[in-house]
C-alpha positions in Angstrom: 112.4 75.5 119.5 109.1 77.4 119.9 106.0 77.3 117.7 106.7 80.6 116.0 110.2 79.6 114.9 109.0 76.3 113.6 106.2 78.0 111.7 108.5 80.6 110.2 111.0 77.9 109.0 108.1 76.0 107.4 106.8 79.2 105.7 110.3 80.1 104.4 110.3 76.9 102.4 107.7 78.6 100.2 109.3 80.8 97.5 106.2 83.0 97.4 106.3 83.6 101.2 110.1 84.1 101.1 109.8 86.8 98.4 107.0 88.6 100.2 108.8 88.4 103.6 112.0 89.9 102.1 110.1 92.6 100.2 108.4 93.6 103.5 111.7 93.6 105.4 113.3 95.8 102.8 110.4 98.3 103.0 110.6 98.4 106.7 114.4 98.9 106.6 114.1 101.8 104.1 111.3 103.3 106.2 113.5 103.2 109.3 116.4 104.7 107.5 114.2 107.5 106.1 112.9 108.3 109.6 116.4 108.4 110.9 117.4 110.8 108.1 114.4 113.0 108.8 115.4 113.2 112.5 119.0 114.1 111.5 117.7 116.8 109.2 115.5 118.2 111.9 118.4 118.3 114.4 120.6 120.1 111.8 123.3 117.5 111.4 126.1 118.5 109.2 125.7 118.2 105.4 128.3 115.6 104.9 126.7 113.2 107.3 123.3 113.8 105.7 124.7 113.1 102.3 126.3 109.9 103.5 123.0 108.7 104.9 121.2 109.5 101.6 124.0 107.7 99.7 123.6 104.7 102.0 119.8 104.6 101.4 120.4 104.9 97.7 122.8 102.0 97.7 120.4 99.9 99.7 117.6 100.6 97.2 119.8 99.8 94.2 120.8 96.4 95.6 117.4 95.5 97.0 
């Protein structure tokens, strides 16, 4: 096991770190999904596909 993995496991035992880590992961996931949606809009994807992606982001936000 490398040093980074050991350090991360140690940090994840802290509730404060775990919460901050998950919060940042959720932000990055949403940011990625929004960029993907923007690209799809710019490339004129069909409306049904765009709505599905918006619904997917909405569901992700509601359960995050």
